[in-house]
Structure formats: C-alpha cells, structure tokens
N, C-alpha and C positions, 0 to 999 in steps of 0.2 A: 425461181428464185429462193433461194438456201436459209432457209430458217431456223428459227431453234427448237428443236423436239423436246417441248417440257417434261413429256413421259419417259424417255428416256432420263431423265436428269432426274426426276422424282425416283423413277426404279434406283438409280445410283445412289442418290441421298438415302432411300429404306435400306440398302445392302451396306451402306456405311455404316449405320447407325445400328444395324444387326451384328456387323464384325467389323472393329477397327484397327484391324492391323495393316501392317506396314505395306502390303500387298493390293487390301483392300484397296487404301488411301492412296495407293500406286494407282490406281483403276480408276478412281474417282477420279482424281485430280486429271488424268488423261482423257477419260471419254467426257466430260462435263469441258476440258475445254476445246474439245475438237468440237463440241454442238456450238460453245459460245465464239468460235470464230471460223462457222460459217458462212456469215458475212460478214464483210468490212465497217463497217457501221457497228455502234455498241447496243444490246437489244434494250428497247424501251419496258422490256417486262421485269419490272425493280422487285414485284415480287417471287420471281425466278431466282434472281441472284440473292435475294432476302434469305430464299428457301435454303440455297447454297452456301451461306454465312453463317446462318442457323444451324444446318448439321454440322459442318467445321468446328465451332464453338460449343456443340453439346456433345460429340467425340472426344476421346481423351488425345488429340493432338500432340499436346504439349512436349511428350515421347519422341513422337513420332516426326515431329518437324525438328527437331537436331540433327536429321539429316541432310547434309549438305545439298544432296540434288532435290531435294523436297522443298528447303525452300527457295531453289531458283527456280523452279517450275512458273511455267509461262500461264499458270493459271493467279497467282499468286498477283503477276503483274496486272492482269487482267482485271484482279480486282480490286488493287492497289487504283486504279486507274478510274474504276467507279466512286471512291471515296476522290480524288479528285474534283472529278465533274461535279459530285452530288455536297461536298461538302457544307453549302450555304444552303442547299435548300430546303426549306421550312418542310415543304408535304413528302420529302424523303430520309426525313432527321432519326426515323426508328432504322432504316436501311445503314444509314451512315453510324449510328450509334452502335451496332452490332459490327461494323466493319472497324471500326475504331479498339473496338474490343476483340478482336479478332487478332489484328495486328498489334496488337499490345499484347496481348497474351503467349503469341510465338515469338515476338521479340525479346520478351520477360524470362522467355525459359529456354533461350537457345542462346547459344556463345556468340557475343558482339563478333563481327569478324568473320563470320559462317555463311556471308551472302547478305543476310540483314542493311549493311549499311549502300551496297546496290541497290536493293530492292527501295530502300525508305529516304535515303540522300537522294531526293530526287528534285529537281528545281520544281517545276510547276506544283508538286505539292508542299513545299517549302515555301514556296509567295503567296499560296493562299493564306497558309498559316500566318505570313509576313501582315497581307491584310487585315488579316484578323485583329492582329495587335496594333495595330495601326489605326482602325476603327473599334479598338473597344470596347470604349463608351457606349457605342449601338449595341454593343452584346453582353453589357454588363448584369441584366437582368434574366438572360439566357441560360440558366442551368445548365440543361443539356447540351448544349454547344458550347459553353466550358466546359464541361465533364471530355466533350469528345477531344478538344483539342488540348485540352490539361493527359490526357493518355498518348497521344500524339507527342506532346514536349515531354512525356517521361520514357519516351522511347531515344529521342536525342539527348536526352538528359543522361542514359545510361551510357548512351555511346561515348559521352564525353569526360563520363566518371571513370571509364575504364581505359580513356588514352589513345582512342582506337585511332590507327597511323589510316584516316580516310583518306580516298584516293581524290576525292572534291570538296577539301575543305571551305574553300571559298563561298561553297552552298550555306554553308552551317553558320559561317562567319557574317551572310548576310543576315539569316534567321538572328543572331548575337545582336547585331546593330539595329536591326528592328524592333527588338523586345527591349533595347538599352535605351533607344529613342520615349520607347511607351513608359519608362521607369524614370527617365526627366520629363514626364508632364504632369501638365496641371490634373488629369485625371488619378495618377497613379498617384501624386502626395494628396490627393484628398481620398482616397484609397486608402490610405495608410494612416492617416487620421481620424479613419472609421473605419479600424482593424476590428474592434471587438463587436459592430455593428454589420458589417458586411456580409454579405449571403457567404457560407464557408465553401462554396464550389469556385468562388473568384478568390474566395484569401488561399484557398491551398494552390491555385495555380498561379495567381503572382508572388504567393511569401514564400511557397516551398517549393514547386518546380519549377518554375522559371528563377528563381535566388538560385536554387542548387545548379540550373543550364549555366548560367552566369560565371558563376563560381568556378565551375571544372571546365573550364576555355583553357585553352593552349596561349596564356598570355607571353609567355617569354617569347613568343615566336610573331606577336601580332601588336604593332604598336600602334593601327588602329582600334583595339579590344582594349588596351592600355589606357588609352585618351577616354572610350566612351565609360569607362570605368569611371575617369577621374569627374568627367562629368557628371556621372551619376552621384557618386559623393558630394561635389559642390552644389547641387538639387537637395539633395535629400537628408545630410548631415544635422542642419539644424533643427527640422521636425524632428528628425528617429529620436536628438536627446533631449528635447520636448517631452518627447512621448515614452521615456525611458523615466523622466522625474515621477514621473503617473502611473505604475506599471498597471496595466491591459488584463484582461483573463489568460490565462499561463497558456493556448494553442497561441497567441498570438503574439505571446512574448518568445516564446520558439523560435516562429517566424522573423520576429524582430531581429533576435538573434543570429538567427543564419545571416540576414541581409546585413546587420552590423560587420560581421566575420566577412562578409564581402566587400563594407567600406574599407576596414581595419586593412585587407589584403591592400589595396588598392594604395594607403596611404604609408603601408612601412615597409614596402618594395619587395612585399615576400609574394610577389604574384605566380613565380614558377617555382614555391617552396612548400606547395599544398601537404 
C-alpha cells in the first residue's frame, strides 16, 4: 500500500524555507504532489498538511505565484480540497485558518484571471460558504470561523470588483442569492441595529466584505440579482434611516454608508453604472 512519506515532505519544506526561489518552489510543488497522490484517498495526517501550508505561508511566495503555471499546479487543487473538506471541522480550525490565509495571500497578489477563477470558483467550496450564510446565527460568536469566511469572501469580492468575465458566473450568482437572503433575515436586522456593539469580525464580514461583494455584482445582466437587491432595500431601508438619525461610532457609519450606497444603487436605476 502506498503511503505518504513524511520524511520526504519534511525535507522539501526545509529546502524551500532555506531557498525560496522559483526553481525550489517548483520542486517543492512537484515532490509534495507526488507524495500526496500516492493513494487515491486524502491523507488523514492533517499535521503534515498543516506543515506544507505553513511552509508556503512562511516563504515569500506572493511574487512566485504570479507565475500562471504555479497557480494552476495540482498541489493548489489538493490544498483547496482539504479546505472544502475541513471548513467547518472545529478540531481542525487551525489548519483551515492557515489554508484560508494561504489562498487569500496568493489570490490578493495574483492577477485575477490568471487561473485563480478556475481554482476558487469551485461549486463545493461556494456551497459550503452558502451554508455558513444560511446558518450564520449559529456562527455569530465563532470569531475564527468568521475570519476564515471573510478571507474567502475577499477573494470573491476582488473578482467582482475587477469585473472578471468568469467562466461560471452561475456559481457566484448562487453565492450572491444566499448572501442576499441573509441580508433580508431577522438576524441581519438585529446585527444592523447592534452595529456599535457587535463583535468586530462579524461587522467586518457583514458590513464591509459582504456589502462590497453585493455592490460589485454584474446587475445589468441579471434580473434575479436586481430583484434580490430590491428585496434587501424594502427590508432594510426603514431601520437604516432610523439608525442614521442617531449616528453610531465612525466605523459602523462607514459600513452603513456602503450599505446605503448599495440600496440607493437599487432604487435610482444605476446598477450598471458604478
């Protein structure tokens, strides 16, 4: 039976930490991939996976991963699949957190469309993020889990802000519709009313990252998106107006301004003129 040779991976990690040039990174990616694909099943040695991810985070791979062929390497697909598998596993949250840092780092330093869309617009991953927004009340005080989702959402937000012509816009539309449902929920109304007292990570996810993701959608091509935003407007406009009459602290005001920009965009017909 073929098993992962941890000693070989340890050696590759040490070599990459010692010399993090493009050739060494290529060797690291190839050798580690060979080890992790020896078996048809995913390894349960999550400490080993975490060591691989920590090595990639530690070395200066931001510049190196601007190479298209590296973004499209099989190892990144393997690591993404571990992210999907373990996303809500609390006993592996340290590994999931590191995976989210790694993917956020390379996505934020790489030209959108350089293979990032193919890697990250992945239906099983997006579906899990949708589950989070559908059950967000259960995670409201899970600070690290919220941070993880926020990093992933920042990836999709950046894709929308750059108006990337994605190959599978339907997947991001599903994410949009689930977040829209969250914004129209009782939980979101309560979060809006408690802006100044909410946990900062929750505020950042809801009133910064998610609002920006919604704002930069291609509404001109989607009636369902326009209808969802109009629903958000009808649900939130009264509460938002009341809160603006008694201004909260500075940061929540900034987030409210973004939200208001989103609502005004729906009502004044400028959804395709950002």
